[in-house]
C-alpha positions as CSV (number, residue, x, y, z in Angstrom):
1,M,55.2,-73.6,-27.8
2,D,54.5,-73.0,-31.0
3,I,52.7,-70.1,-31.6
4,V,49.8,-71.6,-33.9
5,R,49.0,-73.9,-30.8
6,K,48.7,-70.8,-28.5
7,L,45.6,-69.7,-31.2
8,L,43.7,-72.9,-30.1
9,P,42.9,-75.4,-32.6
10,V,40.9,-72.9,-35.0
11,F,44.6,-72.2,-36.5
12,L,45.8,-75.6,-37.1
13,F,43.3,-76.2,-40.0
14,A,41.8,-72.9,-41.6
15,W,38.1,-74.6,-41.8
16,C,37.9,-74.8,-37.6
17,C,36.4,-71.7,-36.1
18,V,36.6,-70.2,-32.6
19,F,34.5,-70.9,-29.4
20,V,33.9,-67.9,-27.0
21,I,32.6,-68.7,-23.6
22,N,31.4,-65.6,-22.5
23,K,27.8,-64.8,-23.1
24,N,26.6,-63.7,-26.4
25,G,23.7,-61.7,-25.6
26,V,20.7,-63.7,-26.1
27,E,18.7,-64.3,-22.9
28,A,18.3,-68.0,-22.0
29,S,15.0,-69.3,-23.7
30,H,13.8,-70.5,-20.8
31,R,14.8,-67.5,-18.3
32,I,12.0,-66.9,-16.6
33,I,11.1,-63.6,-15.0
34,E,7.7,-63.9,-13.2
35,R,7.2,-60.1,-12.5
36,L,7.0,-59.5,-16.4
37,Q,6.1,-62.5,-18.1
38,N,2.4,-60.7,-18.1
39,V,3.4,-56.8,-18.7
40,K,2.0,-55.8,-21.7
41,A,3.2,-53.4,-23.4
42,L,1.5,-50.2,-23.3
43,E,3.5,-48.5,-26.2
44,V,5.3,-50.3,-29.1
45,K,8.6,-48.3,-29.7
46,D,10.1,-48.0,-33.2
47,A,13.1,-46.7,-33.2
48,H,15.1,-49.6,-33.1
49,R,12.5,-51.9,-34.6
50,T,13.2,-53.6,-37.9
51,K,11.8,-53.3,-41.2
52,F,12.5,-56.6,-43.5
53,H,13.5,-58.8,-40.7
54,F,10.7,-60.9,-39.4
55,Q,9.1,-59.4,-35.7
56,P,5.3,-59.6,-34.5
57,P,4.0,-56.3,-33.5
58,Q,5.0,-56.6,-30.0
59,H,6.4,-59.1,-27.6
60,W,8.4,-61.6,-26.8
61,I,9.5,-64.3,-29.4
62,N,12.3,-67.0,-29.9
63,D,13.1,-70.1,-31.6
64,P,11.9,-70.8,-34.7
65,N,10.0,-74.3,-34.8
66,G,9.4,-76.6,-37.5
67,P,9.4,-74.3,-40.6
68,M,7.6,-76.1,-43.6
69,Y,6.5,-76.0,-46.9
70,F,2.7,-77.2,-47.6
71,N,0.9,-77.0,-50.5
72,G,2.0,-73.7,-51.3
73,V,2.9,-71.6,-48.3
74,Y,5.4,-71.6,-46.1
75,H,4.4,-71.7,-42.9
76,L,6.5,-70.2,-39.9
77,F,6.1,-71.6,-36.3
78,Y,7.9,-69.7,-33.5
79,Q,8.2,-70.1,-29.7
80,Y,6.0,-66.5,-28.3
81,N,4.7,-64.5,-25.3
82,P,1.4,-63.0,-26.2
83,K,1.2,-61.5,-22.9
84,G,4.7,-59.8,-22.6
85,S,8.3,-58.9,-23.8
86,V,10.3,-61.4,-21.5
87,W,10.0,-65.3,-22.1
88,G,6.9,-67.2,-20.6
89,N,3.0,-68.1,-21.2
90,I,4.9,-69.7,-24.5
91,V,2.7,-70.7,-27.1
92,W,3.8,-71.8,-30.8
93,A,2.9,-68.5,-33.0
94,H,2.0,-69.0,-36.8
95,S,2.7,-67.2,-39.4
96,V,2.4,-67.4,-43.4
97,S,3.5,-66.4,-46.5
98,K,3.9,-67.1,-50.1
99,D,7.3,-65.9,-50.4
100,L,9.4,-65.8,-47.3
101,I,9.1,-61.7,-47.2
102,N,5.4,-61.0,-46.3
103,W,3.8,-62.6,-43.7
104,E,0.4,-63.0,-42.4
105,A,0.0,-63.8,-38.8
106,L,-2.5,-66.1,-37.8
107,E,-3.9,-67.7,-34.2
108,P,-1.2,-69.5,-32.5
109,A,-1.1,-73.2,-33.7
110,I,-0.4,-74.7,-30.3
111,Y,-0.7,-73.5,-26.5
112,P,-1.0,-75.2,-23.5
113,S,-4.1,-77.1,-23.3
114,K,-3.7,-80.8,-22.5
115,P,-2.4,-82.3,-19.2
116,F,0.8,-83.7,-21.3
117,D,1.7,-79.8,-22.1
118,M,-0.2,-78.0,-19.6
119,N,3.2,-76.4,-17.7
120,G,4.4,-75.4,-21.3
121,C,4.6,-76.1,-25.1
122,W,8.1,-75.8,-26.1
123,S,10.3,-76.1,-29.2
124,G,10.2,-78.8,-31.5
125,S,9.9,-79.3,-35.8
126,A,7.9,-80.5,-38.5
127,T,8.0,-83.1,-40.6
128,I,5.7,-84.1,-43.9
129,L,4.6,-87.4,-44.1
130,P,3.6,-89.6,-47.0
131,G,0.1,-88.3,-48.6
132,N,1.5,-85.1,-48.1
133,K,0.4,-85.2,-44.5
134,P,1.9,-82.5,-42.1
135,V,3.0,-83.9,-38.6
136,I,4.7,-81.6,-35.5
137,L,6.8,-83.0,-33.1
138,Y,7.4,-80.7,-29.9
139,T,8.3,-80.8,-26.3
140,G,5.4,-80.5,-23.6
141,L,6.1,-80.1,-19.6
142,D,3.3,-82.1,-18.1
143,P,1.9,-81.9,-14.7
144,E,5.3,-82.9,-13.1
145,K,7.7,-80.7,-14.9
146,R,9.0,-83.5,-16.9
147,Q,9.8,-82.7,-20.6
148,V,7.9,-85.2,-22.8
149,Q,7.8,-85.2,-26.3
150,N,4.5,-84.7,-28.3
151,Y,2.9,-84.4,-31.3
152,A,0.1,-82.4,-32.9
153,I,-2.2,-82.5,-36.6
154,P,-4.2,-80.1,-38.7
155,K,-7.5,-80.3,-38.1
156,D,-8.3,-80.0,-41.7
157,D,-5.5,-80.6,-43.6
158,T,-6.9,-79.4,-47.2
159,D,-6.6,-75.7,-45.6
160,P,-3.2,-74.7,-47.1
161,Y,-2.9,-72.3,-43.9
162,L,-3.5,-75.0,-41.6
163,R,-5.3,-72.3,-39.2
164,E,-6.2,-75.4,-36.7
165,W,-4.3,-78.0,-35.0
166,I,-5.3,-80.7,-32.8
167,K,-3.4,-83.2,-30.0
168,P,-4.4,-86.6,-30.2
169,D,-5.2,-88.3,-26.9
170,N,-2.3,-90.9,-27.7
171,N,0.2,-88.0,-26.4
172,P,2.8,-88.2,-25.0
173,L,4.9,-90.0,-27.7
174,V,8.0,-90.2,-25.9
175,V,8.9,-90.0,-22.0
176,P,12.6,-89.7,-20.8
177,S,13.4,-93.2,-19.5
178,P,14.4,-93.5,-15.4
179,E,18.0,-93.0,-15.8
180,M,17.3,-89.4,-18.4
181,N,17.3,-85.8,-16.6
182,V,13.9,-85.5,-17.0
183,S,14.9,-81.3,-17.3
184,Q,17.2,-82.1,-19.9
185,F,15.0,-83.8,-22.5
186,R,13.7,-81.0,-25.7
187,D,13.6,-79.9,-28.6
188,P,12.8,-83.4,-31.3
189,T,14.3,-82.8,-34.9
190,T,12.4,-82.8,-37.8
191,A,11.9,-86.9,-38.6
192,W,13.8,-88.8,-41.2
193,W,12.4,-92.1,-43.1
194,Y,14.9,-95.4,-43.9
195,N,14.2,-99.1,-44.6
196,G,10.9,-99.0,-42.7
197,H,11.5,-96.9,-39.8
198,W,11.0,-93.2,-38.7
199,R,13.9,-91.6,-36.7
200,M,13.9,-88.7,-35.1
201,A,16.7,-87.2,-32.3
202,V,16.0,-85.4,-29.3
203,G,18.2,-82.6,-27.4
204,G,20.1,-83.8,-23.6
205,K,22.3,-84.0,-21.4
206,R,23.9,-87.0,-19.6
207,G,26.3,-85.2,-16.6
208,Q,28.1,-82.4,-18.8
209,R,28.0,-85.1,-21.7
210,G,25.9,-83.2,-24.6
211,M,23.2,-85.8,-26.1
212,A,21.0,-86.5,-29.2
213,Y,18.8,-89.3,-27.6
214,L,17.3,-91.5,-30.9
215,Y,14.3,-92.7,-31.3
216,R,12.7,-95.5,-34.3
217,S,9.1,-95.9,-35.1
218,M,7.1,-97.5,-38.1
219,D,4.1,-95.7,-37.1
220,F,5.1,-92.3,-36.2
221,K,2.8,-93.2,-33.0
222,F,4.9,-95.9,-31.4
223,W,8.5,-94.7,-30.5
224,V,11.7,-97.0,-29.4
225,K,14.5,-95.6,-27.9
226,S,17.8,-96.6,-29.9
227,K,20.5,-98.8,-27.4
228,H,22.9,-95.6,-28.5
229,P,22.7,-91.9,-29.3
230,L,22.3,-90.4,-32.7
231,H,25.6,-88.1,-31.3
232,S,26.9,-86.9,-28.1
233,A,30.1,-85.1,-26.9
234,E,31.6,-84.3,-23.7
235,N,31.8,-81.2,-21.7
236,T,29.4,-79.4,-23.7
237,G,26.4,-79.2,-21.5
238,M,22.8,-79.7,-22.4
239,W,22.3,-79.9,-26.0
240,E,19.0,-77.3,-27.5
241,C,17.3,-77.2,-30.9
242,P,19.4,-80.4,-32.2
243,D,19.0,-80.7,-36.4
244,F,20.3,-83.2,-38.7
245,F,20.3,-83.0,-42.3
246,P,21.9,-84.0,-45.2
247,L,24.0,-81.8,-47.9
248,Y,24.9,-82.8,-51.2
249,K,28.7,-82.8,-51.9
250,N,30.9,-80.8,-54.3
251,G,29.4,-77.7,-53.8
252,N,25.8,-78.7,-55.3
253,K,23.4,-75.9,-53.7
254,Q,20.4,-77.7,-54.4
255,G,19.0,-78.9,-51.3
256,A,18.4,-82.4,-50.2
257,D,15.5,-84.0,-48.7
258,T,15.7,-84.6,-45.1
259,S,15.7,-88.4,-45.6
260,R,17.9,-88.8,-48.6
261,V,20.8,-90.9,-47.9
262,G,23.9,-92.1,-49.8
263,P,27.5,-91.6,-51.2
264,D,26.6,-88.0,-52.7
265,V,25.9,-86.7,-49.4
266,K,27.2,-85.8,-46.2
267,H,25.6,-85.0,-43.1
268,A,25.6,-81.6,-40.9
269,F,24.6,-81.9,-36.7
270,K,23.9,-79.0,-35.2
271,V,23.3,-78.0,-31.5
272,S,22.6,-74.9,-29.6
273,L,24.7,-75.0,-26.6
274,D,22.0,-73.9,-23.5
275,E,25.7,-73.1,-21.3
276,T,26.9,-70.6,-23.7
277,R,23.9,-69.3,-25.7
278,Y,25.9,-70.2,-29.2
279,E,25.5,-73.2,-31.4
280,Y,28.0,-75.4,-32.9
281,Y,28.0,-77.7,-36.0
282,T,30.4,-81.0,-37.2
283,L,29.7,-82.2,-40.7
284,G,30.6,-86.3,-41.3
285,M,29.4,-89.3,-42.4
286,Y,25.6,-91.0,-41.5
287,K,24.8,-95.1,-41.9
288,P,21.9,-95.6,-42.0
289,E,21.7,-99.5,-41.6
290,D,23.0,-99.0,-38.0
291,D,22.0,-95.0,-37.6
292,S,25.8,-94.2,-36.4
293,Y,27.2,-90.6,-37.1
294,K,30.8,-90.3,-37.5
295,V,32.3,-86.9,-37.3
296,D,35.3,-86.3,-40.4
297,P,38.4,-86.7,-39.3
298,R,40.2,-83.6,-37.9
299,M,36.8,-81.5,-37.4
300,L,36.6,-79.9,-33.9
301,D,33.3,-81.7,-31.8
302,S,33.3,-79.9,-29.2
303,R,32.5,-76.1,-28.0
304,D,35.7,-75.2,-30.5
305,G,33.5,-76.3,-33.2
306,L,32.3,-74.5,-36.3
307,R,29.4,-72.0,-35.9
308,Y,26.8,-71.2,-38.3
309,D,26.9,-67.5,-37.1
310,Y,29.3,-65.9,-35.2
311,G,27.2,-63.2,-33.4
312,N,23.6,-62.9,-31.5
313,F,22.5,-66.3,-33.5
314,Y,20.6,-69.1,-31.6
315,A,18.5,-72.1,-31.7
316,S,18.4,-72.5,-35.7
317,K,16.3,-75.0,-37.9
318,T,16.4,-75.5,-40.9
319,F,14.1,-77.0,-43.5
320,F,14.0,-78.2,-47.1
321,D,12.4,-76.3,-49.6
322,P,10.6,-78.6,-52.3
323,V,9.7,-75.7,-54.7
324,K,13.1,-74.3,-55.1
325,G,15.0,-77.2,-54.3
326,R,17.0,-75.6,-51.5
327,R,18.1,-76.1,-47.6
328,I,16.7,-72.9,-45.7
329,L,18.3,-71.9,-42.5
330,W,16.3,-69.9,-40.1
331,G,17.7,-68.7,-36.9
332,W,16.7,-66.7,-33.4
333,A,18.5,-63.0,-32.6
334,N,17.2,-61.7,-29.1
335,E,17.7,-58.6,-27.9
336,S,20.7,-57.6,-26.1
337,D,19.7,-55.1,-23.5
338,S,18.2,-55.8,-19.8
339,A,14.6,-57.5,-20.0
340,D,13.4,-54.1,-18.4
341,E,14.1,-52.4,-21.2
342,D,12.8,-54.9,-23.7
343,T,9.4,-55.0,-21.8
344,E,9.5,-50.8,-22.1
345,K,10.1,-51.1,-25.7
346,G,7.0,-53.8,-26.0
347,W,8.8,-56.0,-28.0
348,A,12.0,-58.7,-27.9
349,G,13.9,-60.4,-31.0
350,I,13.7,-61.1,-34.1
351,Q,14.2,-63.9,-36.7
352,A,17.1,-63.7,-39.0
353,I,16.8,-63.6,-42.5
354,P,15.8,-67.0,-44.0
355,R,19.4,-68.0,-45.3
356,Q,20.2,-70.6,-48.0
357,I,22.6,-73.1,-46.7
358,W,24.8,-75.5,-48.5
359,L,27.9,-77.6,-48.4
360,S,31.7,-75.8,-49.3
361,P,33.0,-77.2,-52.5
362,D,35.9,-78.7,-50.3
363,G,33.3,-80.3,-47.7
364,K,35.2,-78.3,-44.7
365,Q,32.2,-75.8,-43.6
366,V,28.9,-75.1,-44.5
367,L,28.1,-71.8,-46.8
368,Q,25.2,-69.4,-46.2
369,W,23.5,-66.7,-48.1
370,P,20.4,-64.8,-47.7
371,I,17.6,-66.3,-49.7
372,Q,17.4,-64.6,-53.3
373,E,13.6,-63.1,-52.4
374,V,15.7,-61.0,-50.3
375,E,16.2,-58.9,-53.2
376,T,13.0,-58.2,-54.2
377,L,12.7,-55.2,-51.3
378,R,16.3,-54.0,-53.2
379,G,15.2,-50.3,-54.2
380,Q,17.3,-46.8,-55.1
381,K,21.0,-48.1,-56.1
382,I,24.6,-46.7,-56.0
383,D,27.7,-48.5,-57.4
384,I,31.0,-47.4,-56.8
385,T,34.5,-48.7,-58.3
386,N,38.0,-48.9,-57.3
387,Q,37.7,-46.5,-54.8
388,L,41.0,-45.8,-52.7
389,L,40.9,-46.2,-49.3
390,E,43.7,-44.3,-47.2
391,K,44.4,-44.8,-43.6
392,G,41.8,-42.8,-41.2
393,K,40.0,-41.3,-44.2
394,P,36.6,-42.5,-44.1
395,F,34.6,-42.5,-47.3
396,E,31.3,-42.1,-47.0
397,V,28.0,-43.9,-49.3
398,R,25.2,-41.7,-49.9
399,S,22.6,-41.9,-51.7
400,I,20.7,-44.5,-49.9
401,T,19.0,-45.5,-46.6
402,A,21.7,-46.1,-44.6
403,A,19.6,-47.3,-41.7
404,Q,17.8,-50.2,-43.8
405,A,20.0,-51.1,-46.7
406,D,22.2,-54.3,-48.5
407,V,25.8,-53.3,-49.2
408,E,27.8,-56.0,-51.4
409,V,31.5,-54.6,-51.4
410,T,34.8,-56.4,-52.7
411,F,38.2,-55.4,-51.5
412,T,41.0,-55.9,-53.0
413,I,44.4,-56.0,-50.9
414,P,47.5,-55.4,-52.8
415,S,50.0,-56.9,-50.6
416,V,49.7,-58.9,-46.8
417,D,53.6,-58.2,-46.3
418,K,52.3,-55.4,-43.3
419,A,50.1,-57.7,-41.7
420,E,50.0,-57.4,-37.8
421,E,52.0,-60.8,-36.0
422,Y,49.4,-62.8,-34.0
423,D,49.9,-61.6,-30.2
424,P,50.0,-64.8,-28.0
425,T,47.6,-63.0,-25.2
426,W,44.6,-63.3,-27.7
427,R,43.1,-67.1,-26.6
428,D,40.5,-66.6,-29.4
429,A,39.2,-64.3,-32.6
430,E,36.8,-62.3,-29.8
431,T,39.6,-61.7,-27.8
432,A,41.9,-60.4,-30.7
433,C,38.7,-58.0,-32.2
434,A,38.4,-56.7,-28.6
435,A,42.3,-56.1,-28.7
436,K,42.4,-55.0,-31.8
437,R,39.4,-52.7,-32.5
438,S,38.4,-50.7,-36.1
439,N,39.8,-48.0,-34.4
440,V,43.3,-49.5,-33.2
441,P,45.5,-48.9,-36.6
442,G,47.4,-52.2,-38.0
443,G,49.3,-52.9,-41.1
444,V,46.5,-55.1,-43.4
445,G,43.5,-53.6,-41.9
446,P,41.3,-53.0,-40.1
447,F,38.9,-52.0,-43.3
448,G,35.3,-52.4,-43.9
449,L,32.0,-50.8,-43.3
450,L,31.0,-48.7,-40.4
451,T,27.0,-48.8,-40.3
452,L,24.8,-47.2,-38.3
453,A,27.1,-44.3,-37.9
454,S,26.4,-40.9,-36.9
455,Q,27.2,-38.4,-39.5
456,N,30.5,-37.6,-37.1
457,L,31.4,-41.0,-36.1
458,E,30.1,-40.1,-32.3
459,E,28.8,-44.0,-32.7
460,F,29.0,-46.5,-35.1
461,T,28.6,-50.4,-35.7
462,P,31.4,-51.3,-37.8
463,V,31.9,-54.5,-39.7
464,F,35.8,-55.2,-40.5
465,F,38.6,-57.5,-41.6
466,R,41.8,-57.2,-40.2
467,I,45.0,-59.6,-41.7
468,I,47.0,-61.3,-39.1
469,K,50.3,-63.3,-40.0
470,I,50.7,-66.5,-37.3
471,K,53.6,-67.7,-38.5
472,E,56.0,-67.4,-41.7
473,Q,53.9,-66.9,-44.8
474,K,50.8,-68.0,-43.0
475,Y,48.0,-65.7,-42.4
476,K,44.6,-65.9,-40.9
477,V,41.8,-62.9,-41.5
478,L,40.0,-62.2,-38.9
479,M,36.4,-61.1,-39.5
480,C,35.2,-58.4,-36.6
481,S,31.6,-56.8,-35.9
482,D,31.9,-54.6,-32.8
483,A,29.1,-53.3,-30.5
484,K,30.8,-51.0,-28.6
485,F,30.6,-47.7,-30.1
486,S,26.9,-48.5,-31.2
487,T,25.4,-46.0,-28.9
488,L,26.2,-42.9,-26.7
489,K,24.1,-44.4,-24.2
490,P,26.0,-44.9,-21.1
491,F,27.4,-48.2,-20.5
492,D,26.1,-50.3,-17.3
493,E,26.3,-53.5,-16.1
494,K,22.9,-54.0,-17.7
495,Q,23.9,-53.6,-21.2
496,Y,26.1,-55.7,-23.6
497,R,27.9,-54.5,-26.3
498,P,30.1,-57.5,-27.6
499,S,33.2,-57.4,-30.1
500,F,31.7,-60.7,-32.3
501,A,34.2,-62.0,-34.5
502,G,35.1,-65.4,-36.3
503,L,37.7,-66.6,-39.0
504,V,37.1,-66.7,-42.4
505,D,38.5,-69.7,-44.3
506,V,40.4,-67.7,-47.5
507,D,43.9,-68.1,-49.0
508,I,44.0,-64.1,-48.3
509,A,48.2,-64.0,-49.5
510,A,47.3,-65.8,-52.8
511,D,43.6,-64.5,-53.5
512,K,44.3,-60.6,-52.6
513,K,40.8,-60.0,-52.4
514,I,37.8,-60.4,-50.0
515,S,33.8,-60.0,-50.2
516,L,31.4,-58.9,-47.6
517,R,27.8,-58.5,-47.9
518,T,25.5,-56.7,-45.0
519,L,21.9,-56.0,-44.5
520,I,21.3,-53.6,-42.2
521,D,17.7,-53.1,-40.2
522,H,17.7,-50.3,-37.8
523,S,19.0,-52.4,-35.0
524,A,20.0,-55.7,-37.1
525,V,23.3,-55.6,-38.9
526,E,23.4,-59.0,-40.6
527,S,27.1,-59.8,-42.5
528,F,28.5,-62.3,-44.7
529,G,32.0,-62.4,-45.5
530,A,33.5,-64.3,-48.4
531,G,30.4,-65.2,-50.0
532,G,28.8,-66.9,-46.7
533,R,32.3,-68.7,-45.4
534,T,32.0,-66.6,-42.2
535,C,28.4,-64.9,-40.7
536,I,27.9,-62.4,-37.9
537,L,24.5,-60.8,-37.2
538,S,24.5,-58.2,-34.3
539,R,22.1,-56.3,-32.4
540,V,22.3,-52.9,-31.7
541,Y,20.8,-49.3,-30.5
542,P,21.9,-46.5,-31.5
543,T,20.8,-43.1,-29.9
544,L,21.7,-40.8,-32.7
545,A,21.9,-42.9,-35.8
546,V,18.5,-43.6,-36.2
547,N,16.5,-43.6,-39.3
548,D,17.0,-40.9,-41.7
549,A,20.5,-40.1,-39.1
550,A,22.5,-43.0,-39.8
551,H,25.1,-43.1,-42.3
552,L,26.8,-45.4,-44.1
553,F,30.7,-45.4,-44.5
554,L,33.9,-47.4,-45.8
555,F,37.1,-47.5,-43.7
556,N,40.2,-48.0,-43.7
557,N,42.8,-47.7,-40.1
558,G,45.7,-49.8,-41.6
559,T,48.9,-48.4,-43.2
560,E,48.1,-50.7,-46.4
561,P,46.1,-48.9,-48.6
562,I,42.9,-51.0,-49.4
563,T,41.0,-50.6,-52.8
564,V,36.9,-50.6,-52.8
565,Q,36.9,-52.8,-56.5
566,T,33.3,-53.1,-56.8
567,L,30.2,-51.9,-54.5
568,T,26.6,-51.9,-54.7
569,A,24.6,-51.0,-51.8
570,W,20.1,-50.8,-52.4
571,S,17.9,-49.0,-50.3
572,M,16.0,-52.0,-49.0
573,N,12.1,-51.5,-48.9
574,A,9.8,-52.7,-46.2
575,P,8.0,-55.9,-47.0
576,K,3.9,-55.2,-48.2
577,A,2.9,-57.3,-44.9
578,M,4.9,-58.3,-41.9
579,N,3.1,-60.2,-39.5
580,Q,0.4,-58.2,-39.0
581,G,-2.6,-59.4,-37.0
582,E,-0.8,-61.1,-34.2
583,K,-3.2,-62.5,-31.6
């Protein structure tokens, strides 16, 4: 059998990435642990709390719901348990910001209070209607435990903070039709407008076929189900948190309004797979005349498809920022310890750093990068140039706070001739990285960063590259973030220390260099390879490498010397306000 085919279709096209079937450490967003739902934290433990990633003072959070910009204020709604550190008692928590960095917590926007949501207020989206009128679409659980789609509107839309929301009595707007699974019908998208009608998609499942049911409305009150879904794919299971939006072509970083259609845009369709706890997306052409979405040729439309992030990242949502003309992506990163340990800590989950998202110049994938505002938190700076990394000789990056840092580095590679041959026992990128960890010597790599490391490297979280030769004159770049050595805590069945991995779409044989940016925030290691072509967010819990005892190293364990062309690293300050006042 051809060696390329053995490594999955991802190696057939550089822009196709990997699927991994085993869990990724993100607990199911609807996992119910009755005995812990109302266990209030007596003490919040700070050793692993992030400082510049969004997080409430205590308790459980998950999906970011309907982020939006309104009258000078950014709004983030998110699923939140006000009574405990596991999923349960879910409300729509509400926080506001002027800069996406400093956050103020308000009273919850939505909580169970009506027959159509008495058993739960689950995820949804926000839409700005003509006349600058915001509206929330969300999933409620009615008395029969059916998942129904509801809406809420501000009590006073002259209040830029939109502190109070009301649920009109004509809810629910949409109920599942008789042939649909009433427990697999949730998470309405931001609505879009074309030719006299609003559209929205709702996630679902028919058998094992993932579905994005399509609905239309002229007035946003009376909705009619389309005869065909916006999109579906076999053997993908329940589609949670669908997202559908346009991106300008030709690498234009400018964001497009959600209702934008035309030859200058391509559409992205994203779903969160309930069965795998991973997300995947496709790119394609949307024809609003018949509401058809056709995936680009050769793009995988399955569990093997492209992913925003190859790490601990789920239930993401984008929104259009009209002020800065960009589309922003937000995702949720849950704890990867046991529920009991999360409860003991007093908190569970963070939101990833907001990312600007745009279409790559070749139109084959999206690119992502931390929003520019993150740079306002940069403090003490260090620069390193032309530093040679020899095999087995880690180089420490000093003079910054290694537990709370922003690191940008470009590595140069003199030759790929010593790249390792592809091993046919690797079924995907994650198994390759699990077999070839950062401490396993190679040819060209592994090389990269040792983050959240103890002084003597008893524990560390590596983010690294390894060049693999798959056939004559064909090379792939493996990017890994490995939690196996992240803590000295004894390993048991309750813990999950994954080797997250993806492929990076670059011509490394021609370029001879590759960049890496990593945001380090105590228990979060969020990395962007090759300008945001491959992203990996990991949650780790070191025992030694905490606060001032954390260190940062550059390393190379390959026989080919690697040069750090440039490295710039900053200590990161905490925002002046991080979501205090949570109710």
